[in-house]
N, C-alpha and C positions, 0 to 999 in steps of 0.2 A: 693777231691785230689784222685782219679781211675777213668780215660777217658774210654767212651766207648767200646768195643768190637770190637777189626779191629785188623789184625796182626801188625801190626804197637804197639798199645796199648801196644797188648801184652807183643811186645817186653819190649818193654819201661818199662810193670810193671815188668820184670822179670826183667833185670839188673838191677832194683831201685832196687831191694829186695837182691839180688847180693851181690851189693855197699854196704849194711847195712851189712851185712853178712860181706864181706870183711872189715868196721871197725874195727866191733865191733871182729873179729879176730886178728884181726891185734891186735888194743891197749889191747888184753889178750896176745898174745905169748910170745909182746913184753916188756912189764910190767912184766911176771912169767920170762921173759931173763935177767933182767934188778935191778928187786928188789935186785938180792944175792949181787947186790956193793949200793948200796942203795931206799929207800924207794923215794927218791925227783927225784934221776936218772931214777927211773923206770917209774914212772909222767912222766918226762919230758920229756923219749924217746918213752912213750906210743901219748903222745898226738900227736906228730909229725908223730909216725904211723899211725894215721888215718884218717890226712889229707889225704892223697889222693884219700881213698873213703869217706869221705867227699865233699871233692869236688866235686865226681864221681855224688852223693847222687844231691851233688844242681844242677845240669847237665843235670840227668834228670826228678829234679821235673822242674825246667826250659821251660822244651822240654812238659809234663805234663799239665803247665798253657800255654803254648803256643796252644798249639791242643782245649785245653779249650777255651780260649778267640778266636778262630780261627773257634771254633765253635757254640756259641754265637752268634761272627759275621757274623753267614749266617742264625742263626732264626730272625738275630733284620736287614737283609737285606730283608731273604724271608718275613716282618709281614710291613716293610716300601714298599716294594712292591703291597704287597693287599690293602694300605692304599690306596699310590697313584692312583692303580684302580680305584678304590673308588670312589674315587673324583674327577677324569675323569671323572666320567661313573656318579655322582653326579653336578655338572660341563654342559656335558651335558643335559642330563636334562634339567637342570634350561635353558642350552641356545636355545633348541626345543619348551621350552614353554616363555619363550618372544616372540620369530618368531609366 
């Protein structure tokens, strides 16, 4: 869930934490504001008050997953290039032995 420390990843992790804080604060504030009317209204309104924060959490988690995927693809590309260079070297060695 946490990505390597770069400026972008630090910003994304900070905004992810701020989004969770927004979710909890909006739910608690809305619940206590509407509990005077009825408990059902308070729960219902708290749910809708937390939705924008949950959307932001999902957005930032999606960004983290995308960054992790990019890092993994870079690692795999590097490994595949090493494998390709080794196989080319071995095939050249075999060709020189055949001649």
